[in-house]
BABAMI-169249 format. One record per residue (C-alpha): residue in three letters; x, y, z. Coordinates in steps of 0.02 Angstrom, whole numbers, plus 32768, in hexadecimal, padded with zeros to 4 digits. Layout:
BEGIN
ALAXYZ;...
# end
This chain:
BEGIN
MET83DF7DB58289;SER83C77E3B8204;GLN832E7EA781FA;ARG82AF7E69817C;VAL82647F178164;LEU82C57FBB815E;VAL827380648179;SER82C2810C8152;ARG827D81BC8141;ALA82AB825180D3;ASP824982EB809D;HIS81A482AF80E8;ILE81B38208808D;ALA81C5816180E7;TYR822780DB8089;VAL81F8802A80BB;THR826B7FA48073;LEU824E7EE98077;ASN82FA7EAA80A6;ARG83097DF18084;PRO83597DF57FD8;GLU83A57D477FE2;LYS82F27D027FE4;HIS82AC7D817F68;ASN825D7DD48000;GLY81F27D3C8026;ILE81837D5F80BC;ASP81AA7CFE8159;ALA81617D1C8206;LYS81E57D9C8234;MET81CA7E038196;LEU810D7DFE81AC;GLU81197E40825D;GLU81987EC5822D;LEU812D7F02819C;ILE80977F1A820E;ALA81057F71828F;ALA814D7FE48209;ALA80A0801981D0;LYS806C803D8283;LEU810A80A4829E;ILE80E6810A8202;ARG803181268233;ARG8069817982D5;ASP80E281EF827C;ARG807882818242;SER810A82CC81E2;ILE8104823D8164;ARG809F826C80CA;CYS80C581DC8054;VAL810C812C805D;ILE817780D27FDC;LEU817580157FF2;LYS81FD7FB67F96;GLY82637F167F96;GLU831E7EFF7FA7;GLY83777E947F26;ALA83327E407E8B;SER82797E427EB7;PHE81F27EA37F11;CYS81AD7E0B7F6A;ALA819C7D547F36;GLY810C7D367FB0;LEU80FE7CCF804D;ASP81947C638079;PHE812F7BC58099;ALA81C77B5F80CE;ALA81F07BDD8157;MET813B7BF6818B;THR81127B3D819B;ARG81A57B188210;LYS81357B52829F;PRO807E7B2B8279;SER804C7B8A8316;THR80897C2A82C2;ILE80127C118230;ALA7F837BF382A8;ARG7FAF7C8F830B;PHE7FB97CFB826E;PHE7F147CB5822E;LEU7EB97CDB82D0;LYS7E4C7D7682D6;TRP7E117DC0837A;PRO7D597DF88381;TRP7D887EB1838B;GLN7DFA7EA882F3;LYS7DC47EAF823C;ASP7E557E4581FC;ASN7ED37DC1822B;ARG7F8F7DDB821C;PHE7F9A7D8F816E;GLN7F177E0D8132;ARG7F5C7E9C8199;VAL800C7E95814F;ALA7FC17ECA80A8;HIS7F237F2A80D5;ILE7F7A7F978157;TRP7FCC7FFB80CA;ARG7F2080248085;ASP7EEC80618131;LEU7F7D80DA8148;PRO7F4B8193813F;MET7FCB81B880B8;PRO7FE3816E8009;VAL805380D77FF3;ILE80B380BA7F51;ALA80EE80097F2E;VAL818B7FFC7EC2;LEU81857F567E65;HIS82107EF77E0E;GLY82407E437DF3;SER81C27DCD7E43;CYS81227E0B7E94;PHE80C87D6B7EC3;GLY80447D2F7F3D;GLY804C7D8F7FDF;GLY80C27E0C7F90;ALA80437E327F08;GLN7FBA7E457F8A;ILE80237EC17FED;ALA80427F237F4E;LEU7F897F227F20;ALA7F5E7F6D7FCA;CYS7FCD80057FA6;ASP7F8680A17F56;PHE7FFB809E7EC1;ARG8067801A7E6E;ILE80F8804E7DFF;ALA81467FB97DAA;HIS81DF7F937D41;PRO81A37F4F7C98;GLU81F77EA77CBA;THR819A7E8B7D5E;GLU81397DE87D6A;MET809E7DDB7DD8;ALA802E7D4C7E10;LEU7FAD7D1E7E93;MET7FF47C717EB3;GLU7F837C357F40;MET7F247BC17EC8;LYS7FC67B5E7EB8;TRP7FB27B2E7F70;GLY7EF77B107F65;LEU7ED27BB67FBA;VAL7E827C5E7F95;PRO7EDE7D057FA1;ASP7EBE7D2C8058;MET7F317DBF807D;SER7EA77E3A804C;GLY7ECC7E127F95;MET7E187DF27F61;VAL7DDF7E927FB6;THR7E5F7EFE7F5C;LEU7E4A7EA37EB5;SER7D907EC87EB8;ARG7DB67F817EC5;LEU7E3A7F877E3D;THR7DFF7F197DAD;ARG7D6C7EC07D5D;VAL7D247E277DB3;ASP7D4D7DB57D1F;ILE7E047DEC7D24;ALA7E0A7DD37DE1;SER7DBE7D267DCB;ASP7E3A7CF97D42;LEU7ED37D2C7DA8;ALA7E977CDB7E4A;MET7E527C3B7DFD;THR7EE57C157D8B;GLY7F757C5B7DF2;ARG7FCA7C837D4E;ARG805B7CFC7D3E;PHE803E7DA07CE5;SER80B17E2B7CAD;ALA80B87EDE7CED;GLN80717F167C46;GLN7FDC7EA27C5C;ALA7FC97EDD7D0F;ALA7FBE7F907CD0;GLU7F397F5C7C53;TYR7ED87F077CDF;GLY7EE07FA57D4A;LEU7F557F567DC9;VAL7FF07FBE7DA1;THR7FEB807C7DA2;GLN8085809E7D3B;LEU811080427CDF;SER81C180877CEF;ASP8271804C7CCA;THR82A180A77D6B;PRO820C80847DDD;LEU825D80C47E7D;GLU8286816B7E2C;ALA81D581757DE7;ALA819181527E95;LYS81FD81DA7EE0;ALA81BF82557E5C;MET810A822B7E83;ALA812B82357F3F;ALA817C82E17F2B;ILE80DD83247EDD;ILE807082D67F64;VAL80D683177FF8;ALA80CA83C87FB2;GLN800D83C57FCE;SER7FAC83DC8070;PRO7FC5833880CF;ASP7F17834A8119;ALA7EC68359806E;VAL7F2B82C6802A;ALA7EF7825C80BF;GLY7E45829780A4;VAL7E45825A7FF0;LYS7E8781AF8024;TYR7E0781A380B1;LEU7D7981D8803F;LEU7DA6815C7FB7;LYS7DB580D08036;LYS7D0C80F88083;SER7CA881247FE8;TRP7CEF80BA7F5A;LYS7C62804F7F13;LYS7BE9808B7F99;ASP7B3C80C77F66;THR7B34817E7F32;ARG7ADB81B77FD1;MET7B6381708043;ALA7BEF81AB7FD1;LEU7BAD825E7FD5;LEU7B9B82548092;PHE7C52822280A7;GLU7C8582AA802D;ARG7C2D83318093;TRP7C6E82EE8138;THR7D2282E580F8;GLN7D1A839880B8;LEU7CD983D68160;ARG7D71838881B5;LEU7DE483ED8143;LEU7D908497813C;GLY7DE0851C81A9;ARG7E7484B481E3;LYS7F2484FB81DD;ASN7F5A849D8142;GLN7EBA84C680E4;LYS7ED5857F8108;ARG7F8B857280CE;ALA7F55851C802D;MET7ED785A6800E;ALA7F59862D802E;ASN7FD785D87FBC;GLY7F5685CF7F32;LEU7F2086857F40;GLN7FC886D87F61;LYS8024869B7EC7;ASP80A787247ECD;LYS80E286F47F7C;PRO814B865F7FB5;LYS80DD85CA7FDD;LYS80C9859F8094;SER80F984EE80C4;PHE8075847D810E;ALA8070844381C1;ASP806F838B81EF;ARG7FCD832C81D6;SER7F4C835B8259;SER7EBA82EE8225;PHE7E8E824281E1;ARG7EF181CF8250;
# end
């Protein structure tokens, strides 16, 4: 049986590819488990400074493969179960885990980006889409709500009336509309190349500082000012005086000398 998710590494970038093109990368149980495993593998690799998440074939991801999932109802029950010490179940984790990684994740969107696929994309830090990409939160079609962390991420990216519209109607919307809603970062005729260009800029920075920014935004976004300022101070204290912060300072001050490369991430697991 072929791998549903492929992971490769180059120049501090991890490439994660959904590999079920004959089904437009529809998510079955095997793909869900492999996506979670891939994210855990990347988290442990401190040399990785950015992730590019993409789909093989004609689409990024057409959402959950309900036909495959419903063949074994026990699988759905198992994925829906949440243990008391966990904050999410597996359906939520397959999307939200990318938001929890200590490095930025860029989703490369093309073709169809529906349902669970859209929710995975929304949990990434950036979404670069081909102009002809179509998106939808299709759970309403099945009498359900977006439950793969989609409502959490929507609330952080767009207005509540737009989130309500997309979730309550389940309608399809274009990449251009998604950009207007704040759900797509950038439109590009060559989204993978655009993602690589963005990743190249990110990996040239201190990986600790980049991880610190992601951590700080996750912890302080839409918090009250007092708590946001507390997290800001605490994050800065974790960076000050570390090897990579000293190298960044030296690179900034000694402009006539070759820049020193940064060490692997040492903080923000």
